[in-house]
C-alpha positions as a Python dict, from the first residue, in 0.01 Angstrom:
ca = {
    (1, 'M'): (0, 0, 0),
    (2, 'S'): (-38, -107, -362),
    (3, 'K'): (160, -406, -482),
    (4, 'L'): (264, -212, -795),
    (5, 'N'): (328, 146, -889),
    (6, 'A'): (87, 322, -1124),
    (7, 'N'): (286, 254, -1441),
    (8, 'D'): (305, -121, -1378),
    (9, 'K'): (-60, -178, -1286),
    (10, 'F'): (-249, -400, -1528),
    (11, 'L'): (-595, -550, -1571),
    (12, 'D'): (-566, -861, -1357),
    (13, 'L'): (-841, -1101, -1465),
    (14, 'S'): (-777, -1318, -1161),
    (15, 'D'): (-823, -1032, -913),
    (16, 'Y'): (-1197, -977, -952),
    (17, 'G'): (-1244, -1034, -579),
    (18, 'R'): (-1029, -735, -483),
    (19, 'S'): (-1316, -486, -442),
    (20, 'F'): (-1505, -722, -214),
    (21, 'G'): (-1184, -806, -28),
    (22, 'R'): (-1107, -437, 28),
    (23, 'F'): (-1463, -369, 148),
    (24, 'F'): (-1455, -670, 380),
    (25, 'A'): (-1118, -567, 521),
    (26, 'E'): (-1246, -216, 589),
    (27, 'Q'): (-1525, -361, 804),
    (28, 'L'): (-1269, -550, 1011),
    (29, 'K'): (-1012, -272, 1040),
    (30, 'E'): (-1118, -160, 1389),
    (31, 'T'): (-1194, -506, 1523),
    (32, 'R'): (-980, -775, 1683),
    (33, 'F'): (-987, -982, 1366),
    (34, 'T'): (-651, -1025, 1200),
    (35, 'A'): (-546, -1126, 850),
    (36, 'I'): (-485, -1481, 975),
    (37, 'H'): (-846, -1504, 1095),
    (38, 'V'): (-955, -1405, 744),
    (39, 'T'): (-726, -1669, 593),
    (40, 'L'): (-893, -1930, 813),
    (41, 'L'): (-1230, -1802, 696),
    (42, 'F'): (-1150, -1849, 328),
    (43, 'G'): (-1037, -2200, 419),
    (44, 'I'): (-1380, -2268, 567),
    (45, 'S'): (-1547, -2131, 252),
    (46, 'G'): (-1337, -2367, 44),
    (47, 'L'): (-1427, -2666, 260),
    (48, 'I'): (-1798, -2584, 224),
    (49, 'A'): (-1751, -2574, -155),
    (50, 'I'): (-1585, -2916, -144),
    (51, 'Y'): (-1871, -3057, 62),
    (52, 'C'): (-2121, -2918, -188),
    (53, 'I'): (-1935, -3072, -483),
    (54, 'L'): (-1934, -3411, -313),
    (55, 'N'): (-2310, -3380, -262),
    (56, 'Q'): (-2373, -3255, -618),
    (57, 'H'): (-2484, -2906, -512),
    (58, 'Y'): (-2280, -2752, -789),
    (59, 'I'): (-2432, -2405, -802),
    (60, 'V'): (-2394, -2362, -427),
    (61, 'A'): (-2037, -2492, -458),
    (62, 'S'): (-1970, -2230, -725),
    (63, 'F'): (-2091, -1957, -494),
    (64, 'F'): (-1853, -2063, -216),
    (65, 'I'): (-1564, -2099, -459),
    (66, 'I'): (-1615, -1740, -573),
    (67, 'L'): (-1666, -1628, -213),
    (68, 'K'): (-1337, -1797, -125),
    (69, 'S'): (-1164, -1579, -389),
    (70, 'G'): (-1315, -1264, -244),
    (71, 'I'): (-1220, -1351, 113),
    (72, 'D'): (-874, -1454, -8),
    (73, 'A'): (-822, -1099, -130),
    (74, 'A'): (-925, -960, 208),
    (75, 'D'): (-649, -1105, 426),
    (76, 'G'): (-371, -914, 254),
    (77, 'E'): (-584, -600, 246),
    (78, 'L'): (-649, -626, 619),
    (79, 'A'): (-280, -683, 692),
    (80, 'R'): (-196, -366, 501),
    (81, 'L'): (-477, -163, 665),
    (82, 'K'): (-363, -265, 1012),
    (83, 'K'): (4, -229, 912),
    (84, 'M'): (59, -584, 1034),
    (85, 'P'): (228, -777, 751),
    (86, 'S'): (347, -1123, 849),
    (87, 'Y'): (526, -1415, 693),
    (88, 'T'): (302, -1641, 899),
    (89, 'G'): (-7, -1510, 721),
    (90, 'R'): (159, -1514, 380),
    (91, 'Y'): (277, -1875, 400),
    (92, 'L'): (-46, -1994, 563),
    (93, 'D'): (-244, -1835, 280),
    (94, 'S'): (-39, -2016, 16),
    (95, 'I'): (-48, -2349, 200),
    (96, 'F'): (-425, -2330, 232),
    (97, 'D'): (-452, -2250, -140),
    (98, 'I'): (-260, -2555, -255),
    (99, 'I'): (-445, -2787, -15),
    (100, 'L'): (-783, -2654, -125),
    (101, 'N'): (-683, -2678, -492),
    (102, 'F'): (-605, -3048, -450),
    (103, 'F'): (-930, -3121, -270),
    (104, 'F'): (-1138, -2917, -517),
    (105, 'L'): (-1002, -3135, -796),
    (106, 'A'): (-1024, -3453, -589),
    (107, 'A'): (-1391, -3381, -512),
    (108, 'I'): (-1457, -3318, -881),
    (109, 'G'): (-1272, -3641, -966),
    (110, 'Y'): (-1479, -3834, -711),
    (111, 'A'): (-1804, -3685, -845),
    (112, 'T'): (-1711, -3785, -1202),
    (113, 'S'): (-1557, -4125, -1113),
    (114, 'S'): (-1224, -4009, -1259),
    (115, 'S'): (-898, -4194, -1204),
    (116, 'F'): (-647, -4081, -945),
    (117, 'F'): (-395, -4018, -1223),
    (118, 'L'): (-632, -3777, -1400),
    (119, 'I'): (-689, -3593, -1070),
    (120, 'L'): (-315, -3582, -1003),
    (121, 'G'): (-241, -3467, -1358),
    (122, 'A'): (-493, -3184, -1334),
    (123, 'F'): (-354, -3082, -995),
    (124, 'V'): (6, -3070, -1122),
    (125, 'C'): (-106, -2869, -1424),
    (126, 'I'): (-312, -2617, -1228),
    (127, 'Q'): (-19, -2564, -989),
    (128, 'L'): (231, -2512, -1272),
    (129, 'Q'): (-5, -2256, -1426),
    (130, 'G'): (-37, -2068, -1100),
    (131, 'T'): (337, -2086, -1041),
    (132, 'L'): (411, -1926, -1378),
    (133, 'Y'): (173, -1641, -1295),
    (134, 'N'): (327, -1591, -952),
    (135, 'Y'): (683, -1614, -1089),
    (136, 'Y'): (640, -1332, -1338),
    (137, 'Y'): (416, -1129, -1106),
    (138, 'V'): (662, -1140, -816),
    (139, 'I'): (943, -1038, -1052),
    (140, 'L'): (735, -740, -1164),
    (141, 'R'): (653, -644, -804),
    (142, 'N'): (1019, -652, -707),
    (143, 'K'): (1118, -443, -1012),
    (144, 'S'): (835, -194, -970),
    (145, 'I'): (943, 129, -800),
    (146, 'G'): (754, 145, -472),
    (147, 'G'): (603, -198, -529),
    (148, 'D'): (553, -471, -272),
    (149, 'T'): (872, -671, -209),
    (150, 'T'): (739, -897, 69),
    (151, 'S'): (747, -1189, -176),
    (152, 'K'): (1084, -1288, -319),
    (153, 'V'): (1159, -1434, -660),
    (154, 'F'): (1383, -1701, -509),
    (155, 'E'): (1302, -1815, -157),
    (156, 'Y'): (1573, -2045, -28),
    (157, 'K'): (1623, -1900, 319),
    (158, 'T'): (1384, -1878, 611),
    (159, 'P'): (1298, -1509, 661),
    (160, 'T'): (1332, -1331, 992),
    (161, 'A'): (997, -1300, 1167),
    (162, 'L'): (835, -959, 1151),
    (163, 'P'): (724, -779, 1471),
    (164, 'G'): (430, -953, 1634),
    (165, 'E'): (488, -1301, 1495),
    (166, 'S'): (676, -1606, 1616),
    (167, 'Q'): (1002, -1705, 1450),
    (168, 'Q'): (920, -2071, 1523),
    (169, 'A'): (588, -2039, 1339),
    (170, 'V'): (762, -1873, 1043),
    (171, 'N'): (1024, -2151, 1038),
    (172, 'I'): (762, -2429, 1035),
    (173, 'L'): (541, -2266, 774),
    (174, 'F'): (837, -2181, 551),
    (175, 'E'): (943, -2548, 555),
    (176, 'I'): (592, -2659, 462),
    (177, 'Y'): (571, -2389, 195),
    (178, 'T'): (897, -2492, 30),
    (179, 'L'): (800, -2858, 50),
    (180, 'V'): (465, -2818, -129),
    (181, 'Y'): (567, -2550, -377),
    (182, 'G'): (935, -2624, -431),
    (183, 'V'): (899, -2871, -717),
    (184, 'F'): (665, -2642, -912),
    (185, 'D'): (897, -2344, -859),
    (186, 'K'): (1195, -2543, -986),
    (187, 'V'): (1010, -2654, -1300),
    (188, 'I'): (906, -2301, -1393),
    (189, 'H'): (1251, -2158, -1312),
    (190, 'F'): (1402, -2429, -1535),
    (191, 'L'): (1173, -2336, -1822),
    (192, 'D'): (1255, -1964, -1797),
    (193, 'P'): (1564, -1915, -1577),
    (194, 'M'): (1646, -1568, -1712),
    (195, 'A'): (1307, -1409, -1651),
    (196, 'Y'): (1433, -1233, -1337),
    (197, 'K'): (1662, -1020, -1556),
    (198, 'V'): (1368, -860, -1736),
    (199, 'K'): (1342, -486, -1668),
    (200, 'T'): (962, -495, -1662),
    (201, 'F'): (669, -682, -1812),
    (202, 'P'): (426, -494, -2041),
    (203, 'N'): (74, -451, -1910),
    (204, 'W'): (-80, -647, -2199),
    (205, 'F'): (142, -946, -2121),
    (206, 'M'): (53, -943, -1752),
    (207, 'T'): (-318, -926, -1836),
    (208, 'L'): (-279, -1226, -2067),
    (209, 'L'): (-80, -1407, -1799),
    (210, 'S'): (-352, -1341, -1539),
    (211, 'V'): (-568, -1616, -1691),
    (212, 'Y'): (-333, -1842, -1492),
    (213, 'G'): (-396, -1659, -1164),
    (214, 'L'): (-574, -1864, -897),
    (215, 'G'): (-878, -1639, -895),
    (216, 'F'): (-934, -1692, -1269),
    (217, 'Q'): (-876, -2067, -1236),
    (218, 'L'): (-1141, -2084, -965),
    (219, 'L'): (-1375, -1871, -1176),
    (220, 'V'): (-1340, -2124, -1459),
    (221, 'I'): (-1418, -2410, -1221),
    (222, 'A'): (-1721, -2226, -1082),
    (223, 'F'): (-1843, -2148, -1435),
    (224, 'M'): (-1812, -2510, -1545),
    (225, 'L'): (-1986, -2639, -1233),
    (226, 'T'): (-2273, -2391, -1275),
    (227, 'F'): (-2335, -2505, -1633),
    (228, 'G'): (-2310, -2874, -1550),
    (229, 'W'): (-1978, -2930, -1725),
    (230, 'I'): (-1813, -3094, -1426),
    (231, 'E'): (-1678, -3388, -1630),
    (232, 'F'): (-1473, -3147, -1842),
    (233, 'V'): (-1296, -2968, -1553),
    (234, 'L'): (-1002, -3205, -1506),
    (235, 'P'): (-925, -3253, -1880),
    (236, 'F'): (-959, -2878, -1936),
    (237, 'F'): (-686, -2786, -1690),
    (238, 'I'): (-452, -3044, -1838),
    (239, 'W'): (-493, -2907, -2190),
    (240, 'Y'): (-492, -2550, -2056),
    (241, 'S'): (-130, -2605, -1956),
    (242, 'L'): (-19, -2585, -2320),
    (243, 'L'): (-47, -2209, -2279),
    (244, 'I'): (250, -2225, -2040),
    (245, 'L'): (486, -2286, -2331),
    (246, 'V'): (315, -2014, -2538),
    (247, 'L'): (352, -1753, -2262),
    (248, 'I'): (714, -1844, -2192),
    (249, 'G'): (783, -1831, -2565),
    (250, 'I'): (631, -1482, -2590),
    (251, 'R'): (838, -1370, -2291),
    (252, 'K'): (1164, -1500, -2437),
    (253, 'Q'): (1098, -1370, -2786),
    (254, 'F'): (954, -1025, -2716),
    (255, 'I'): (1024, -921, -2356),
    (256, 'S'): (1374, -863, -2222),
}
């Protein structure tokens, strides 16, 4: 099942791993592997990348960062192929993402002898960027006829477990999810509280917005590591956040 109908599909610059993810999921379709197993696998790929950064193997780290993006696309694909969607997998995926994001930046900060405050600032900025992307994208998915509505624009209530998963696991993961993402969600909702009333977002706007998708953020990190620009990674993502105000301004001025 596609997340969007044909009219709402756009060039997602952060979704370059989708083809690999779909291929990988197809290979696992008839096996015992589940989407959660794939989520754990992308976590391992991320940890290898962190180890490589700490040991100054930056090109190898870049490879595993990009591989992580490809595997990350595969868990959702596999869940759809097996017709086994789960809140457990969805929340676990997001929790792993935010943990890995912090440790990617922490490893880069350690390798460049950066201050904790610079690491923390870059982490907050990268999460706000990703939250803006997810905020508008989830709104579009919920408005799109026939689109994926598994994700909700506002998630204040623990969902009922789907067939095959534990309600207790969903409860625990939902609490962790809201704890680690809640502040970022509130900030973005505060900056653009009326976005959910938009009928749809134009394709050109969503393509522009996709530079804040996690896949594109990781691609930028991998690119900078490959070319030896590791000392610029943390400052870049702080300055990159200025685009948040530009994108929200475009949305408020031209899209209703």
